[in-house]
N, C-alpha and C positions, 0 to 999 in steps of 0.2 A: 536709730541712733545710728548703726551701722550700716543702713540705707544712704544718708546722707554723707557718710565719710566716702562711699563706691562712688557717689555721683562727684562729690568735689573731684576726687580723686580722676575721674574720668573724664571732668571738666580742663582739669590740668594738663591731663596728656593731650587732648585736644587744642588748647592753648602752645603746647611746645611742639606739635605738630604743625601748627599756622606758622609760628615765629622760626621755628627751623626750615620751612618751605620758604619764607618772603626771603629769608638769607641767602639761602641756596638761589634763588633768581636774580640776587644782585649780581652785576655783572662785574669780574674786572675789571680794574683800568686800562688803557690799553698801553702796551709799551712802547717808549717813547723812540722817533726815530733815531735811525743807527748817528753817531758823529758824520761818517762823509755828509750827511744832510745839512750842515753847518760849512760844508766848503775844505777845501784844501786849508794846511794849516799856512797863515801868509808868513813872508819873510820878513816884515817890517809891522813895529809897532803893536799893539794887544787888542785885542779882540775875545768877547764874551757873549756865548748864544747860548742860551736856554729853549731847548727843544721838549716838545709833548705832542702825545698823540690822539685825548682826547679832543671832543669841539668844546671847548670853555676857554674863560680868559684868565692866562696865569701871567703876572709882572713880574720883569728883571729889575732888579736894585744893584748898580755897582758903586761902591763908595772908595774913593781915590784915600793915596794918603793923606791929604788935607782934609779929607772927612766930610769931602763934597760928595753929593750921592747922584748918580746920573741914574734917573725913571722918567716914566711916563709926564710928569709934570715938572720934569725939570730935564732936559733934553740935550742942554749940553752943559759942561763945567769949566769952571776957570784954567784947568790944570790941562785941556784940550779933549776930555772925552765928548763924546755925541751918542743918543741913541740912533741906531741906524734905522732900525725897524721897530715897530711896538704893535702887535697883534692885539685883538678887541676879540669881541663875539662878533661884529661885522664881518670879522676875514675867520670865521671859524670852519668854514669850508675849505679854505686854502690852508697851505703849508702854516703849521702854528711853529712860529719862532719869533722870538724877540735878541737883540742883538745890541750889542754898544761896540764902540772902537774909539782907543788912542792913537793916532798916527805916532805919537814921541811919548809914551807912558813916563810920568815922572815915576821916579823909583820911590822904593816904600811899599808899606803893607797896601792891600786891596780886600774888599769882604765883598761877598755877593750873597744878595738876599734876594726871595723868592714870596708871592703873596698870590694865592688863589682867590683870586677878587669875585669872579662871576662863574656862577653854572650855565649862564647863556644859555636857559631853557631846559637843560638836562638834569636828570637827577643823578647826578654825580657829587661825590664828597670827598673821592680821592684822585688823584692823576699822579700817574708816573712821570719824572721828567729826566732829561738827560743835562748836565752843563757841561760845555765845550769852552775851554781856557785857552787862546792861542797867544804864545809870547813869544816873535821873534822864530816863527819854524817850530817851539817846542808847545807839546801841547799835553794839558792836564783834560781829563775828564771826572764826570763823578755822576751817577743817578740817584736817583731818589723819589719820594713820596710828598706829594704836596697836599695838605688837609685844607679843608674848606674854613677858609676866616683864621687861618692860623698861619701869622707870617713866619718865615723861616729866616732869620735874622743872619744865621753862618751857614749859607748851603755850601759853600766852599772859601776857603782863604788860601791867598797866595802872596807872594813878595816878587817886587820887579827889582831883580837888582841892577848896579852898575852898569855889568855889561849888557842888560834887558832881558835875560833868562830868568823864566820860572823858577821858584824854587819851593 
């Protein structure tokens, strides 16, 4: 009986070593590009940019004050929002960014969501990202981590006031 207990203990030790070795081989998500990759803050309108480093497909969703969302399947809104850039797996070797723009953003509350929709053949389950929001020369930034098949409903929220400055 002692012998089978020793064998069981040895088997558990080997399994633990394999699991920890596999975990050690996983690479950390790449750092997102710096905010400068989004370009200089503009002096007019509203621009929201999503940047990431890994060759996967993230999708940007920006919901305006009238609750209309600009994203890949609705690339323009009645409030004037437009999807400037939609990256996909076929763009994985290029600059990884998605962007929306309003030339004259309506005042009110905006919400930004992110979806990690496709690994693009990579063995990646987490991706670090950077969000850059420019409202008439003011810049907001936020970094975070997106996880495969887990939609982030409120990656960042902000208000555009009458004087068009983000708050």
